[in-house]
Every structure is written in structure tokens, then in C-alpha cells.
C-alpha positions in Angstrom: -60.5 65.7 -14.1 -58.2 63.8 -16.2 -59.7 60.1 -16.4 -57.5 57.1 -16.8 -57.5 55.2 -20.4 -57.2 51.3 -19.9 -54.5 50.1 -21.5 -52.5 47.7 -19.7 -51.7 46.3 -16.0 -51.6 48.6 -13.5 -49.6 49.5 -10.9 -50.4 51.7 -7.5 -47.1 52.8 -5.7 -47.0 53.6 -2.0 -44.6 56.0 -1.1 -44.4 57.3 2.6 -44.0 61.1 3.8 -42.6 63.0 6.8 -41.6 60.1 8.8 -41.6 56.6 8.6 -44.1 54.4 10.8 -47.5 56.1 9.2 -48.6 53.3 8.1 -47.9 52.3 4.3 -47.9 49.1 5.2 -51.6 48.6 6.2 -52.8 51.4 3.8 -50.9 49.3 0.8 -53.2 45.9 2.3 -55.9 48.2 2.5 -56.0 49.4 -1.2 -55.7 45.7 -1.8 -58.6 44.6 0.0 -60.8 47.5 -1.6 -59.4 46.8 -4.6 -60.2 43.0 -4.1 -63.9 43.9 -2.5 -64.6 46.1 -6.3 -64.2 42.6 -8.1 -60.4 43.2 -9.2 -57.3 40.2 -8.7 -54.3 42.1 -6.8 -50.9 41.7 -6.2 -49.1 43.2 -2.7 -45.3 43.9 -3.7 -43.2 45.4 -1.0 -39.8 47.0 -1.4 -37.5 46.8 1.1 -34.1 49.3 0.9 -32.0 47.1 3.3 -29.4 45.6 1.8 -30.2 42.6 3.4 -30.8 39.7 0.6 -34.0 38.7 2.8 -35.2 39.1 6.0 -34.2 36.4 7.7 -31.0 37.7 9.3 -32.3 40.8 11.0 -33.1 41.0 14.9 -37.0 40.6 15.2 -36.7 43.2 18.5 -35.3 45.7 16.2 -36.9 44.9 12.4 -39.9 42.9 13.5 -41.3 39.4 12.8 -39.9 37.8 10.2 -42.7 36.6 8.1 -41.8 33.0 5.8 -43.9 32.7 2.5 -44.7 29.3 1.2 -41.7 29.3 -1.4 -39.6 29.2 1.9 -38.0 33.6 1.2 -38.0 35.3 4.4 -39.6 38.6 4.1 -40.9 41.5 6.1 -43.7 41.6 8.3 -45.8 44.0 6.0 -46.0 40.7 3.8 -48.0 38.9 6.7 -50.3 42.3 7.0 -50.8 41.6 3.4 -51.7 38.0 3.0 -54.2 38.5 6.0 -55.5 41.5 4.3 -56.2 39.8 0.8 -56.9 36.2 2.6 -54.7 34.3 0.3 -50.9 33.7 -0.3 -48.7 35.7 -1.9 -45.6 34.8 -3.8 -41.8 35.0 -4.0 -41.4 37.7 -6.4 -44.0 39.7 -4.3 -40.8 40.9 -2.0 -37.9 42.6 -2.8 -35.0 44.0 -1.3 -32.0 46.0 -2.3 -29.9 43.2 -1.6 -31.9 41.1 -3.8 -31.6 43.5 -6.1 -27.6 44.5 -6.2 -26.9 40.7 -5.9 -28.7 40.2 -9.6 -27.1 43.1 -10.9 -23.5 41.6 -10.1 -24.6 38.4 -11.1 -25.4 39.0 -14.3 -22.2 41.2 -14.8 -20.3 38.5 -13.8 -22.2 36.3 -16.5 -21.5 39.1 -18.7 -25.4 39.7 -19.6 -24.3 43.7 -20.4 -22.0 42.6 -22.9 -19.1 44.2 -21.7 -20.9 47.3 -20.9 -19.7 49.6 -17.4 -22.7 48.7 -15.5 -24.2 51.6 -13.2 -26.8 52.2 -10.8 -28.9 54.1 -13.6 -30.2 52.4 -15.9 -28.6 48.6 -14.5 -29.9 48.6 -11.3 -33.2 51.1 -12.0 -33.9 48.3 -14.8 -33.8 45.2 -12.6 -36.3 46.5 -10.4 -38.5 47.4 -13.1 -38.2 43.7 -14.4 -38.9 42.2 -10.9 -42.4 44.8 -10.6 -43.4 43.3 -14.2 -42.4 40.3 -13.6 -44.2 40.0 -10.6 -47.1 41.0 -12.2 -47.1 38.7 -15.3 -46.8 35.7 -12.4 -49.6 36.9 -10.4 -51.7 36.9 -13.3 -53.1 40.1 -11.6 -54.9 43.5 -12.9 -53.5 45.4 -10.5 -49.9 45.3 -8.5 -49.9 47.4 -5.2 -46.3 48.1 -4.3 -45.3 49.6 -1.5 -41.8 51.6 -1.4 -39.8 51.2 2.0 -39.1 54.3 3.8 -39.8 58.0 3.6 -39.2 60.6 0.9 -36.2 62.0 0.7 -34.4 58.5 1.8 -30.8 58.1 0.1 -32.0 54.2 -0.1 -34.8 54.1 -1.8 -34.5 56.7 -4.5 -33.5 54.3 -7.2 -37.1 52.5 -6.6 -39.0 56.0 -6.4 -36.6 56.5 -10.2 -38.2 53.2 -11.1 -41.4 54.0 -10.7 -41.2 57.2 -12.4 -39.7 55.3 -15.4 -42.8 53.2 -15.3 -45.3 56.2 -15.5 -43.0 57.8 -18.4 -44.0 55.2 -20.5 -47.2 54.3 -19.1 -48.9 57.0 -17.6 -52.0 55.7 -17.8 -51.4 52.4 -15.8 -49.3 53.8 -13.0 -50.4 55.7 -9.8 -48.9 57.8 -7.1 -49.8 57.5 -3.4 -48.4 59.3 -0.8 -49.4 57.7 2.8 -48.0 61.2 5.0 -48.4 62.7 8.6 -50.2 65.6 9.8 -49.3 66.1 13.7 -50.8 68.5 15.9 -48.7 69.8 17.9 -49.7 69.8 21.8 -48.5 73.3 22.4 -50.4 74.6 19.5 -53.4 72.1 19.2 -54.0 72.6 15.7 -53.0 70.0 12.7 -50.3 71.1 10.5 -50.0 70.6 7.0 -46.4 72.3 6.4 -44.6 68.7 6.7 -47.0 67.2 4.0 -46.5 69.7 1.6 -42.5 69.5 2.0 -42.8 66.4 1.5 -45.0 66.6 -1.7 -42.2 69.0 -3.1 -39.5 66.6 -2.4 -41.3 64.0 -4.1 -41.7 66.5 -6.9 -37.9 66.5 -6.7 -37.9 63.1 -8.3 -40.1 63.7 -10.9 -43.1 62.3 -9.1 -46.6 63.8 -8.3 -49.0 62.0 -6.0 -52.4 61.2 -7.5 -53.7 60.7 -3.9 -52.5 62.1 -0.5 -53.6 59.7 2.7 -53.1 62.0 5.4 -52.7 60.2 8.3 -53.1 61.9 12.0 -54.6 61.6 15.2 -57.5 63.5 14.3 -60.0 63.5 11.2 -58.9 65.7 8.5 -61.0 68.8 8.2 -62.4 70.2 4.8 -59.8 73.5 5.6 -56.7 71.1 5.6 -58.0 69.5 2.8 -58.4 72.9 0.4 -54.9 73.9 2.1 -52.9 70.3 1.2 -55.1 70.6 -2.4 -53.6 74.0 -3.5 -50.4 73.8 -2.1 -49.7 69.7 -3.4 -51.7 69.7 -6.6 -54.0 67.1 -5.7 -57.5 67.5 -6.1 -59.4 67.9 -2.3 -61.5 64.7 -2.9 -58.2 62.7 -3.8 -56.8 63.7 -0.2 -58.0 60.9 2.5 -58.3 61.3 5.7 -57.0 58.5 7.8 -56.7 59.3 12.2 -55.9 56.7 14.5 -58.2 53.8 14.7 -58.9 51.1 17.4 -57.7 48.3 14.8 -55.8 48.2 12.2 -58.5 46.4 10.5 -60.8 49.4 10.6 -58.7 51.1 8.3 -60.7 50.2 4.8 -64.2 50.7 5.9 -62.1 54.0 7.0 -61.0 54.6 3.7 -64.1 54.1 2.3 -65.7 56.6 4.2 -63.9 59.1 2.2 -64.5 56.6 -1.2 -61.2 55.7 -1.8 -62.0 52.4 -4.0 -64.2 54.9 -6.4 -61.4 56.9 -6.8 -58.8 54.2 -7.2 -61.5 52.6 -9.8 -61.5 56.2 -11.7 -58.3 56.9 -11.7 -57.5 53.4 -13.1 -60.0 53.8 -15.9 -61.6 50.6 -14.1 -65.5 52.7 -13.2 -67.9 50.0 -14.1 -66.7 47.3 -11.6 -69.2 46.5 -9.1 -69.9 48.0 -5.8 -67.5 46.9 -3.0 -68.5 43.7 -1.0 -67.4 44.0 2.5 -70.0 41.9 4.2 -67.9 39.4 5.7 -65.1 42.1 6.4 -67.5 44.2 8.0 -69.0 41.2 10.6 -65.1 40.5 11.3 -64.5 43.8 12.5 -67.7 43.9 14.6 -66.7 41.1 16.4 -63.1 42.6 17.4 -65.5 45.4 18.6 -68.2 43.3 20.5 -66.9 40.7 22.6 -67.9 41.0 25.9 -66.2 37.9 27.4 -62.1 37.5 27.5 -59.9 34.7 27.3 -56.6 35.2 29.5 -53.5 33.8 27.4 -50.0 34.1 28.7 -47.2 34.5 26.0 -44.0 33.3 27.3 -41.0 34.6 25.6 -38.1 36.2 25.3 -38.0 39.6 23.2 -38.8 41.1 26.4 -35.7 44.0 26.6 -37.2 46.9 24.4 -40.9 47.6 25.5 -44.3 46.1 24.6 -44.2 47.6 21.6 -41.4 46.4 20.0 -42.5 43.0 21.4 -45.9 43.3 19.4 -44.0 43.5 16.0 -41.9 40.5 17.1 -44.2 38.5 17.5 -47.4 39.8 15.3 -48.4 37.1 13.6 -49.1 35.1 16.8 -50.6 37.9 18.3 -53.5 38.4 15.3 -53.7 34.7 14.9 -55.2 34.6 18.7 -57.3 37.6 18.0 -58.9 35.6 15.1 -60.0 32.5 16.7 -60.7 34.4 19.4 -62.9 36.4 18.1 -64.6 34.0 15.9 -65.6 32.1 19.3 -67.1 35.4 20.3 -64.4 36.2 23.0 -61.7 38.7 23.4 -58.1 37.9 23.8 -56.4 39.2 27.1 -52.9 38.7 26.4 -50.3 39.0 28.6 -46.5 38.9 28.0 -44.5 36.8 30.5 -40.7 37.1 31.1 -39.1 33.3 30.7 -36.0 35.0 32.2 -37.8 35.8 35.0 -39.0 32.4 35.5 -35.2 31.5 35.2 -34.0 33.5 38.0 -37.1 33.0 40.4 -38.7 29.2 39.5 -41.4 29.9 42.3 -42.8 33.0 39.8 -43.7 30.2 37.9 -46.7 29.4 40.2 -48.4 32.7 38.4 -49.2 30.6 35.2 -52.4 29.1 37.4 -54.1 32.0 36.8 -54.5 32.1 32.7 -56.7 30.0 30.8 -54.1 29.0 28.1 -50.2 29.1 27.9 -48.5 29.6 24.4 -44.8 29.9 23.9 -43.6 30.8 20.3 -40.9 30.3 18.1 -37.2 31.8 19.3 -33.6 30.9 19.0 -30.9 30.5 21.5 -30.4 29.9 25.1 -31.7 33.0 26.9 -34.6 31.9 29.1 -35.2 28.5 27.9 -35.2 27.0 31.2 -37.5 29.4 32.3 -40.0 28.4 29.0 -39.7 24.6 30.1 -40.4 25.5 33.7 -43.3 27.4 31.9 -43.7 23.9 30.3 -44.3 21.2 33.2 -46.3 23.7 35.3 -48.8 23.7 32.3 -48.4 20.4 31.6 -48.9 19.1 35.6 -51.4 21.5 36.0 -53.8 20.9 33.0 -53.3 24.4 32.1 -54.3 24.3 28.3 -50.7 25.0 26.3 -49.8 25.8 22.9 -46.4 25.3 21.3 -44.9 27.1 18.2 -41.6 25.7 16.7 -38.8 26.1 19.6 -42.4 26.2 21.6 -42.7 22.4 20.3 -38.9 21.4 20.8 -39.0 23.0 25.0 -42.2 20.7 25.0 -40.4 17.6 23.9 -37.5 18.4 26.2 -39.7 18.8 28.9 -41.5 15.5 28.5 -38.3 13.6 27.6 -36.8 15.2 31.6 -39.7 14.9 33.5 -41.9 12.0 32.0 -39.7 9.5 29.7 -36.7 9.7 32.4 -34.1 11.1 30.6 -33.1 14.0 32.9 -29.7 15.1 30.6 -32.6 15.4 27.8 -31.7 18.7 25.7 -31.4 20.0 22.1 -27.8 20.3 20.6 -28.5 24.1 19.6 -28.0 24.9 23.5 -25.9 21.6 24.4 -23.9 20.2 21.4 -22.5 17.3 23.6 -25.7 16.6 25.9 -26.5 13.0 26.9 -29.5 12.8 25.4 -30.0 15.1 22.2 -33.7 14.6 22.0 -33.9 17.9 19.8 -30.6 17.7 16.8 -30.3 20.3 13.9 -30.9 19.0 10.3 -28.1 16.8 8.9 -27.9 18.9 5.3 -27.4 22.2 7.8 -24.4 21.1 9.7 -22.1 22.2 6.1 -23.3 25.3 6.0 -23.0 26.5 9.5 -19.5 24.6 9.7 -19.0 27.7 6.9 -21.2 30.8 9.1 -23.6 30.1 5.6 -26.5 31.3 8.1 -28.4 33.5 5.1 -31.5 30.9 4.3 -30.0 28.1 6.1 -33.1 26.6 7.5 -35.9 24.7 7.1 -38.2 27.1 5.0 -41.5 27.0 3.2 -44.6 25.0 3.3 -44.3 21.2 3.4 -46.6 18.7 4.1 -47.6 17.0 7.2 -50.1 13.3 7.7 -52.0 13.7 10.5 -52.4 10.4 12.9 -56.1 9.3 13.6 -58.0 10.2 16.7 -55.6 13.3 17.7 -56.7 16.7 18.5 -54.8 17.7 15.7 -56.6 15.5 13.3 -59.6 16.3 14.6 -59.0 20.4 14.6 -57.9 20.1 10.9 -60.6 17.5 9.8 -58.8 16.4 7.0 -55.5 13.6 6.6 -52.8 16.1 5.1 -51.7 19.8 5.8 -49.0 21.7 4.2 -47.6 24.6 6.8 -45.1 26.8 6.9 -41.4 26.5 8.4 -38.3 28.3 9.9 -36.1 26.1 12.2 -32.5 24.4 11.9 -33.5 21.6 14.4 -35.5 18.3 14.8 -37.1 16.0 17.2 -34.0 13.5 17.2 -35.5 9.7 15.1 -33.8 8.0 17.5 -35.6 8.5 20.5 -38.8 9.0 18.8 -40.0 5.2 20.2 -38.8 6.1 23.6 -41.0 9.2 23.8 -43.7 7.6 22.0 -44.1 4.5 24.8 -43.8 7.4 27.6 -47.2 8.5 26.4 -45.8 11.5 23.7 -48.1 11.6 20.7 -46.4 12.8 17.4 -50.0 13.3 15.6 -48.3 15.0 12.5 -45.1 13.7 10.6 -43.7 14.4 7.3 -44.8 11.9 4.3 -41.8 9.9 5.0 -42.0 9.6 8.5 -38.6 10.9 9.8 -39.8 14.2 10.6 -42.0 14.7 13.9 -44.3 17.8 12.4 -46.7 17.8 15.6 -46.4 16.4 19.3 -49.5 16.1 21.5 -50.8 14.3 24.6 -53.9 12.9 24.7 -57.0 14.2 25.7 -57.9 12.1 28.6 -54.1 12.9 30.0 -54.6 17.0 29.6 -57.1 19.1 27.9 -54.7 20.3 25.5 -50.9 20.1 25.0 -49.7 20.5 21.7 -46.7 21.6 19.9 -46.3 22.2 16.4 -43.0 22.0 14.2 -44.0 24.5 12.0 -45.3 28.3 12.6 -49.4 28.0 12.0 -49.7 31.4 12.8 -48.5 32.1 9.3 -51.5 30.7 7.6 -54.1 32.3 10.4 -56.2 35.0 7.9 -59.2 37.4 9.9 -61.7 35.5 7.9 -60.4 32.4 8.2 -58.9 31.5 11.8 -55.9 28.5 11.9 -57.7 25.7 13.7 -55.0 25.0 15.9 -55.5 28.5 17.3 -59.0 27.7 17.3 -58.7 24.1 19.4 -56.4 26.0 21.8 -58.6 28.9 22.2 -61.6 26.7 22.7 -59.6 24.4 25.2 -59.1 27.7 26.9 -62.4 29.2 27.3 -63.7 25.6 28.6 -60.6 25.9 31.5 -62.0 29.5 32.2 
């Protein structure tokens, strides 16, 4: 066995074999978690082969949630998993798309950076990828970069990224490690785990000039020694470098499952870092135990519109919200029982909103467009009038303000200019600085994006939950509460408990506890800051109110 020297910054490239959806993102996040537990500092990088410059214009039904970083960069949902597993924020340099890379290369060409040379995919595009990876490592100041290359081995779209990794390995073989996450099917008619697809995937990877150092073998069942030996001989990988990764109950079990095959020891040995501490996963283990042990439940209804293609895609569209609810519920010793409620159904059949009386809490997540909007408003009205804990996120806050304006403040025609530009009472309106961009159909990156501060008002639910005067939260929206209606809404009893430092933007709206146990909406997306070991305070306040109702 050849041990690697400790010559510089380390890179672990994670690639996928056989098919997409095998869990590269969770495997990458788990590797980051294990290395962190061994005392190394890690930055996780996601490479998306899409030509989109960022994930902001992608349909959440097809691609999953758009996750926003502090910087305002709109990214793939895997970045959310990375932050949740690491328990810290990541930077804009930790995300890359083909669109970003090609745009930079074209801009360099236009600015004569290449000195009149013929600009080509190799070396110029490939070198841009390498430069971005080295910059991400430098900016983060980490010991190790774990880089997930999206797509599957054999895809045309990710070939340049794999070649960039190959070149980095060629220049510094002691510092670059390759992990392949592959799938071993168990056909029902055969009842036997098959290794041939993974063998073929490794050969295809060899065709790029890359040899995996470690294979993570995903399957429905644990990998037995016979298959390990077969893969080892066929793929030229040591048997102990083949990690069994069977299906588990929760993604948070994955790092612990990897450790059963001593993955962190293997990684440290391969990276020349054997002297590091034993893994400290005690807090993580406690959290994982809480995901399995709770007997009591709390029933939460999520009223949304991304329901047309089944629960599987729905979960991807709202993944950060779902996980944030779980963290807060687990921390309170209960399991969340989540139900997906279609706003479009409440629109078609208003009487059906009565089913909400059976829920301990109602949540309306973010979204865009007219679809299901009146159904959501009907659900919010029912929650307010029947004292059911309500939590609105982004659009969920805006609709809460509209409902209150219509039914309490007497502004019957209140609406958002997103849906009705000429509404008589535009209580929600577009940000003035966005008007020109939208007129030019410049939608990408055109919203209020990233982290912004908010001051909290004393003796409010928000201030009590956070326990401090000022907070910073991530945004992704174009519309705001219209300042012209603030006084009228406040006189009607609505409390704006979080405001921007210049008092121009309303960040949190709520009702006093004497009127409602928990009726609160945020203009920002608190779910982006929720972590397994540090639940978000507003989600926890919502879950506590739901438990109290139950």
C-alpha cells in the first residue's frame, strides 16, 4: 500500500457511476463531516455541469430547491446539505456551473486576456476550472476540498471537469484523491447483487485517465466480502477501500454507516494525515438517535403548490423547510408528521379548508406566481381565526399580510402587484430597483438575494425566539410590504417585529400572543440557516406552539 505524502492542500473528487441519484451529494457531505470530526478544516464544492450561470432560473419541480448562500448566489440544493452536515456557511467560490466557467472564459477572451490566442476547451476552459478550484481552497483556508462533480461518468457535460481533476492529480498526485460513488443493483428476478455495472463505470473512468482510490458501493443491501473481492480484482481497488453504503432510514445515518467501514481512517491514510485525532461524532450520534427515538408526534400541514409530479419531487422542492422542521421537532423530543396540502384544492373547493382544524400547525412556504394563491390565503385566514399556529415563509408572509389587510384592516381589494399590477390596494409591491431589470426580461440574479440584517422589536415572538436585538437572514424575493400601508396595517393590529436597519423594509410580521398563540411570517428564508445541531429559533418557536396546541 502506497502512503501519500503531505505536500500541500488536499483535494477529494467525488464522481458518480452507473446512474444519477445514487447519493453523491450526501456521500460528499458525509466525507466532509467525517474529516471535520477528525480535526481537519474542510470546504465542500459542488460542480453542476449545467450551462445555467446559477440555479436561480431552474424549475424547482424538475431540479429541486434553489439554495441561497450568504453571498446571494443561487445554488443547487446539495449546497444546503453541505452546510447542514458541516454546520457552517459556505462561500460563493464553493459552487461552480458550466455556465459560470464558460462565461468567464468568454469574458477573458473579450478582454484580450489570452493575448490573441485561439481559445479552446482545452486548455482554456479546463484551466479556468482548475483556477476556480484552487481559488475556493485558498479563500476557505481549509485543509481539504471535497469536490462533487455532478452528473454520471460518461456524460458529455462533465468530461471537462473530470479532465481538470485528472490534470490536478497529474501535477500533485500526493494531494488528489478520487472517490467513485457507484450503484450495485439487485434485480428482483435474480435476487443477487450485480457488480458488472460498477466494473464498467470504473473502466469508463479509466478512459479519462483517472483511477478511483475508493469506491462507495450504493445498494439496497450491505455489500458482502465476495462482492468486495470481485470489485477489488476487477477495478484495481484494495478491498478495504470499497465501502458498503446500503439504504438507511435517514441521510444523517450515512456518516456513521461509513465509519463502520473505517472510511475516515482510510481517507486520512490516503491523504497522509494519519496522526489526526480519533473521530468526535458524539453530538452527531445524539442527534441521529433523536431522529429514531421520538414516540410523540406533531402534525404539520404544509400548504404549497409544487404538487403536480408526486411526493418525491415535492420533497426536493421544499427540502430545507422539511429538514428545518425536523431539526426543531427532534430537539423538542417529537417527530414531525408532515402532510402536503394542495392550495389549488382549497381554491377549487373552499369548504375543504376546514380540514386544517385537525393540524397542530400550518406552514406556507415560499413560491412564485398566481397558482393556488387564493387557496393559500383561505388557509391563512382559517389558521388565524381558529388559533392554529401559523408560520409563513417569504411568499407565506406576503400572503399573511394580504389576508390581514383584506379581512381585518378593511382593505378588501388588497393584493400583490406580482399577481394584480393595478390592484386598488397594493400592500405587496415590487422593489423599485427591480423594475428596470424585469422590463428587460433580466430575471437571473435579479431578486433581493443573500444575507441582510434585521432589527427585532422588543416583547415580540421574534425577539423572544432569537434572544437578541439584531439578526442576519438570507433572502430570495422581488416583492416587499408596501411602506405606504405600514401605518394602516399596524393600527389594525399587525406587528412588524423585524425591520431593516433603515426601517424601510418589513422583515417579520406577527400577531401579539394575546391575540394568537403563533401567527408569524418572515420575508426571508430562515430554513436556509437551520442545522441539525443548531435548529433555527423561529422553527423551534413554531414547533413549540404546535406542541402546545396538541
